[in-house]
N, CA, C and O atoms as CSV, one atom per row, in Angstrom:
chain,resi,resn,atom,element,x,y,z
A,1,MET,N,N,101.000,143.230,110.483
A,1,MET,CA,C,99.997,144.146,109.984
A,1,MET,C,C,98.674,143.886,110.710
A,1,MET,O,O,98.327,142.741,111.000
A,2,ARG,N,N,97.959,144.940,110.992
A,2,ARG,CA,C,96.667,144.828,111.659
A,2,ARG,C,C,95.603,145.429,110.749
A,2,ARG,O,O,95.869,146.372,110.004
A,3,LYS,N,N,94.396,144.872,110.817
A,3,LYS,CA,C,93.286,145.360,110.012
A,3,LYS,C,C,92.047,145.417,110.894
A,3,LYS,O,O,91.865,144.560,111.760
A,4,LEU,N,N,91.202,146.402,110.688
A,4,LEU,CA,C,89.995,146.595,111.479
A,4,LEU,C,C,88.805,145.948,110.774
A,4,LEU,O,O,88.575,146.198,109.591
A,5,PHE,N,N,88.046,145.118,111.494
A,5,PHE,CA,C,86.848,144.466,110.985
A,5,PHE,C,C,85.658,144.822,111.869
A,5,PHE,O,O,85.830,145.265,113.005
A,6,SER,N,N,84.467,144.629,111.350
A,6,SER,CA,C,83.232,144.853,112.122
A,6,SER,C,C,82.745,143.516,112.670
A,6,SER,O,O,82.435,142.601,111.906
A,7,LEU,N,N,82.678,143.407,113.985
A,7,LEU,CA,C,82.148,142.214,114.636
A,7,LEU,C,C,80.663,142.438,114.886
A,7,LEU,O,O,80.290,143.296,115.686
A,8,GLU,N,N,79.825,141.680,114.214
A,8,GLU,CA,C,78.385,141.724,114.445
A,8,GLU,C,C,78.079,140.572,115.406
A,8,GLU,O,O,78.425,139.426,115.121
A,9,TYR,N,N,77.437,140.863,116.536
A,9,TYR,CA,C,77.193,139.797,117.512
A,9,TYR,C,C,75.826,139.945,118.159
A,9,TYR,O,O,75.201,141.005,118.119
A,10,TRP,N,N,75.386,138.844,118.758
A,10,TRP,CA,C,74.099,138.784,119.453
A,10,TRP,C,C,74.220,137.741,120.565
A,10,TRP,O,O,75.152,136.937,120.576
A,11,VAL,N,N,73.270,137.766,121.495
A,11,VAL,CA,C,73.250,136.812,122.598
A,11,VAL,C,C,72.164,135.780,122.315
A,11,VAL,O,O,71.014,136.126,122.041
A,12,ASP,N,N,72.549,134.506,122.385
A,12,ASP,CA,C,71.633,133.400,122.120
A,12,ASP,C,C,71.788,132.373,123.240
A,12,ASP,O,O,72.793,131.666,123.312
A,13,ASP,N,N,70.781,132.300,124.110
A,13,ASP,CA,C,70.823,131.356,125.244
A,13,ASP,C,C,72.117,131.476,126.050
A,13,ASP,O,O,72.805,130.478,126.268
A,14,ASP,N,N,72.447,132.669,126.485
A,14,ASP,CA,C,73.628,132.949,127.304
A,14,ASP,C,C,74.955,132.816,126.568
A,14,ASP,O,O,76.006,132.885,127.206
A,15,TRP,N,N,74.949,132.630,125.255
A,15,TRP,CA,C,76.164,132.582,124.448
A,15,TRP,C,C,76.245,133.834,123.598
A,15,TRP,O,O,75.239,134.286,123.050
A,16,TYR,N,N,77.421,134.386,123.489
A,16,TYR,CA,C,77.669,135.491,122.563
A,16,TYR,C,C,78.066,134.844,121.229
A,16,TYR,O,O,79.040,134.095,121.154
A,17,VAL,N,N,77.309,135.142,120.204
A,17,VAL,CA,C,77.531,134.568,118.881
A,17,VAL,C,C,77.817,135.725,117.930
A,17,VAL,O,O,77.165,136.767,118.008
A,18,GLY,N,N,78.784,135.550,117.034
A,18,GLY,CA,C,79.097,136.656,116.148
A,18,GLY,C,C,79.772,136.234,114.867
A,18,GLY,O,O,80.139,135.076,114.670
A,19,ARG,N,N,79.923,137.237,113.990
A,19,ARG,CA,C,80.575,137.032,112.702
A,19,ARG,C,C,81.302,138.300,112.305
A,19,ARG,O,O,80.980,139.391,112.777
A,20,LEU,N,N,82.277,138.147,111.441
A,20,LEU,CA,C,82.943,139.302,110.850
A,20,LEU,C,C,82.168,139.677,109.602
A,20,LEU,O,O,82.069,138.881,108.667
A,21,LYS,N,N,81.621,140.877,109.578
A,21,LYS,CA,C,80.774,141.299,108.461
A,21,LYS,C,C,81.533,141.329,107.140
A,21,LYS,O,O,80.960,141.025,106.094
A,22,GLU,N,N,82.788,141.683,107.171
A,22,GLU,CA,C,83.569,141.824,105.945
A,22,GLU,C,C,84.143,140.504,105.427
A,22,GLU,O,O,84.653,140.451,104.307
A,23,VAL,N,N,84.065,139.437,106.232
A,23,VAL,CA,C,84.678,138.162,105.847
A,23,VAL,C,C,83.634,137.049,105.965
A,23,VAL,O,O,83.454,136.484,107.044
A,24,PRO,N,N,82.954,136.732,104.877
A,24,PRO,CA,C,81.941,135.673,104.934
A,24,PRO,C,C,82.544,134.354,105.427
A,24,PRO,O,O,83.636,133.967,105.013
A,25,GLY,N,N,81.837,133.690,106.291
A,25,GLY,CA,C,82.290,132.395,106.776
A,25,GLY,C,C,83.032,132.435,108.095
A,25,GLY,O,O,83.346,131.378,108.644
A,26,VAL,N,N,83.325,133.614,108.627
A,26,VAL,CA,C,84.014,133.690,109.915
A,26,VAL,C,C,82.975,133.952,110.997
A,26,VAL,O,O,82.563,135.088,111.232
A,27,PHE,N,N,82.560,132.862,111.651
A,27,PHE,CA,C,81.590,132.881,112.741
A,27,PHE,C,C,82.224,132.237,113.954
A,27,PHE,O,O,83.132,131.417,113.815
A,28,SER,N,N,81.760,132.596,115.154
A,28,SER,CA,C,82.191,131.911,116.361
A,28,SER,C,C,81.243,132.249,117.495
A,28,SER,O,O,80.245,132.944,117.306
A,29,GLN,N,N,81.569,131.751,118.670
A,29,GLN,CA,C,80.763,132.017,119.857
A,29,GLN,C,C,81.662,131.996,121.085
A,29,GLN,O,O,82.809,131.551,121.022
A,30,GLY,N,N,81.132,132.479,122.197
A,30,GLY,CA,C,81.863,132.477,123.452
A,30,GLY,C,C,80.930,132.718,124.611
A,30,GLY,O,O,79.812,133.200,124.426
A,31,GLU,N,N,81.375,132.387,125.797
A,31,GLU,CA,C,80.561,132.589,126.992
A,31,GLU,C,C,80.554,134.042,127.435
A,31,GLU,O,O,79.745,134.430,128.278
A,32,SER,N,N,81.452,134.853,126.872
A,32,SER,CA,C,81.499,136.293,127.150
A,32,SER,C,C,81.879,137.001,125.859
A,32,SER,O,O,82.324,136.367,124.902
A,33,LEU,N,N,81.705,138.304,125.835
A,33,LEU,CA,C,82.088,139.074,124.657
A,33,LEU,C,C,83.593,138.987,124.421
A,33,LEU,O,O,84.038,138.908,123.276
A,34,THR,N,N,84.366,138.999,125.483
A,34,THR,CA,C,85.821,138.881,125.367
A,34,THR,C,C,86.208,137.540,124.758
A,34,THR,O,O,87.073,137.477,123.884
A,35,GLU,N,N,85.566,136.462,125.219
A,35,GLU,CA,C,85.852,135.134,124.675
A,35,GLU,C,C,85.428,135.051,123.204
A,35,GLU,O,O,86.128,134.448,122.391
A,36,LEU,N,N,84.296,135.650,122.866
A,36,LEU,CA,C,83.869,135.685,121.468
A,36,LEU,C,C,84.911,136.383,120.607
A,36,LEU,O,O,85.254,135.886,119.535
A,37,GLU,N,N,85.419,137.524,121.054
A,37,GLU,CA,C,86.430,138.258,120.298
A,37,GLU,C,C,87.675,137.399,120.078
A,37,GLU,O,O,88.229,137.390,118.979
A,38,GLU,N,N,88.118,136.680,121.103
A,38,GLU,CA,C,89.286,135.800,120.970
A,38,GLU,C,C,89.004,134.684,119.971
A,38,GLU,O,O,89.851,134.363,119.137
A,39,ASN,N,N,87.817,134.096,120.056
A,39,ASN,CA,C,87.460,132.994,119.169
A,39,ASN,C,C,87.304,133.456,117.722
A,39,ASN,O,O,87.666,132.732,116.795
A,40,ILE,N,N,86.768,134.655,117.529
A,40,ILE,CA,C,86.649,135.210,116.177
A,40,ILE,C,C,88.030,135.435,115.580
A,40,ILE,O,O,88.253,135.149,114.403
A,41,ARG,N,N,88.954,135.944,116.379
A,41,ARG,CA,C,90.329,136.139,115.890
A,41,ARG,C,C,90.942,134.799,115.472
A,41,ARG,O,O,91.592,134.702,114.432
A,42,ASP,N,N,90.724,133.765,116.298
A,42,ASP,CA,C,91.232,132.429,115.974
A,42,ASP,C,C,90.595,131.901,114.686
A,42,ASP,O,O,91.290,131.339,113.839
A,43,ALA,N,N,89.280,132.077,114.534
A,43,ALA,CA,C,88.580,131.610,113.335
A,43,ALA,C,C,89.109,132.318,112.099
A,43,ALA,O,O,89.273,131.693,111.051
A,44,TYR,N,N,89.377,133.605,112.205
A,44,TYR,CA,C,89.930,134.360,111.080
A,44,TYR,C,C,91.318,133.831,110.717
A,44,TYR,O,O,91.622,133.643,109.539
A,45,GLN,N,N,92.151,133.593,111.715
A,45,GLN,CA,C,93.491,133.081,111.456
A,45,GLN,C,C,93.439,131.718,110.770
A,45,GLN,O,O,94.230,131.447,109.866
A,46,LEU,N,N,92.512,130.859,111.196
A,46,LEU,CA,C,92.368,129.553,110.547
A,46,LEU,C,C,91.962,129.703,109.088
A,46,LEU,O,O,92.440,128.962,108.229
A,47,LEU,N,N,91.088,130.653,108.809
A,47,LEU,CA,C,90.666,130.900,107.435
A,47,LEU,C,C,91.845,131.366,106.591
A,47,LEU,O,O,92.026,130.901,105.466
A,48,ILE,N,N,92.640,132.275,107.124
A,48,ILE,CA,C,93.800,132.811,106.401
A,48,ILE,C,C,94.819,131.703,106.129
A,48,ILE,O,O,95.377,131.625,105.034
A,49,GLU,N,N,95.059,130.850,107.120
A,49,GLU,CA,C,96.016,129.757,106.958
A,49,GLU,C,C,95.551,128.760,105.905
A,49,GLU,O,O,96.373,128.086,105.284
A,50,ASP,N,N,94.234,128.661,105.699
A,50,ASP,CA,C,93.655,127.698,104.774
A,50,ASP,C,C,93.641,128.209,103.332
A,50,ASP,O,O,93.270,127.468,102.422
A,51,GLN,N,N,94.042,129.467,103.110
A,51,GLN,CA,C,94.059,130.037,101.766
A,51,GLN,C,C,95.161,129.378,100.946
A,51,GLN,O,O,96.230,129.074,101.474
A,52,PRO,N,N,94.904,129.152,99.643
A,52,PRO,CA,C,95.930,128.519,98.806
A,52,PRO,C,C,97.191,129.363,98.712
A,52,PRO,O,O,97.119,130.583,98.564
A,53,GLY,N,N,98.317,128.728,98.797
A,53,GLY,CA,C,99.597,129.404,98.638
A,53,GLY,C,C,100.135,129.185,97.237
A,53,GLY,O,O,99.441,128.620,96.391
A,54,PRO,N,N,101.350,129.620,96.978
A,54,PRO,CA,C,101.944,129.447,95.655
A,54,PRO,C,C,101.992,127.969,95.266
A,54,PRO,O,O,102.450,127.129,96.041
A,55,GLY,N,N,101.519,127.667,94.072
A,55,GLY,CA,C,101.537,126.293,93.589
A,55,GLY,C,C,100.348,125.450,94.002
A,55,GLY,O,O,100.206,124.318,93.540
A,56,GLN,N,N,99.491,125.979,94.862
A,56,GLN,CA,C,98.305,125.238,95.294
A,56,GLN,C,C,97.132,125.567,94.385
A,56,GLN,O,O,97.067,126.649,93.802
A,57,THR,N,N,96.212,124.629,94.272
A,57,THR,CA,C,95.028,124.832,93.453
A,57,THR,C,C,94.049,125.750,94.163
A,57,THR,O,O,93.745,125.559,95.340
A,58,GLU,N,N,93.566,126.736,93.447
A,58,GLU,CA,C,92.593,127.671,94.006
A,58,GLU,C,C,91.191,127.090,93.818
A,58,GLU,O,O,90.874,126.559,92.753
A,59,THR,N,N,90.357,127.191,94.848
A,59,THR,CA,C,88.992,126.692,94.738
A,59,THR,C,C,88.120,127.682,93.982
A,59,THR,O,O,88.437,128.867,93.887
A,60,ARG,N,N,87.031,127.179,93.454
A,60,ARG,CA,C,86.083,128.005,92.717
A,60,ARG,C,C,84.701,127.810,93.308
A,60,ARG,O,O,84.451,126.834,94.015
A,61,VAL,N,N,83.796,128.746,93.016
A,61,VAL,CA,C,82.433,128.684,93.525
A,61,VAL,C,C,81.478,128.737,92.347
A,61,VAL,O,O,81.664,129.533,91.426
A,62,LYS,N,N,80.448,127.887,92.374
A,62,LYS,CA,C,79.439,127.876,91.339
A,62,LYS,C,C,78.082,127.720,92.013
A,62,LYS,O,O,77.913,126.861,92.877
A,63,GLU,N,N,77.121,128.542,91.624
A,63,GLU,CA,C,75.772,128.411,92.163
A,63,GLU,C,C,75.059,127.282,91.457
A,63,GLU,O,O,75.148,127.141,90.237
A,64,ILE,N,N,74.346,126.470,92.236
A,64,ILE,CA,C,73.551,125.381,91.678
A,64,ILE,C,C,72.147,125.465,92.235
A,64,ILE,O,O,71.936,126.026,93.310
A,65,GLU,N,N,71.199,124.922,91.525
A,65,GLU,CA,C,69.807,124.942,91.954
A,65,GLU,C,C,69.504,123.616,92.656
A,65,GLU,O,O,69.869,122.540,92.182
A,66,VAL,N,N,68.821,123.731,93.806
A,66,VAL,CA,C,68.437,122.566,94.585
A,66,VAL,C,C,66.957,122.691,94.920
A,66,VAL,O,O,66.507,123.745,95.369
A,67,GLU,N,N,66.196,121.619,94.703
A,67,GLU,CA,C,64.781,121.647,95.025
A,67,GLU,C,C,64.609,121.533,96.539
A,67,GLU,O,O,65.224,120.688,97.189
A,68,VAL,N,N,63.752,122.412,97.089
A,68,VAL,CA,C,63.514,122.413,98.538
A,68,VAL,C,C,62.067,122.107,98.858
A,68,VAL,O,O,61.689,122.067,100.029
């Protein structure tokens, strides 16, 4: 199955840096736009593989206050 995502990217000191807008936490970089696209795909796959499967404990998120 294939799914379409929005790659938001920018150039920072000769590096292409980007993220998938629809998937928080999927960021990567590359020396070219093509390399960035490959790295983003790899980062997404790693995220998917890290998702809990049957019988695994699901993580939870809680906001906490931190003094800055």
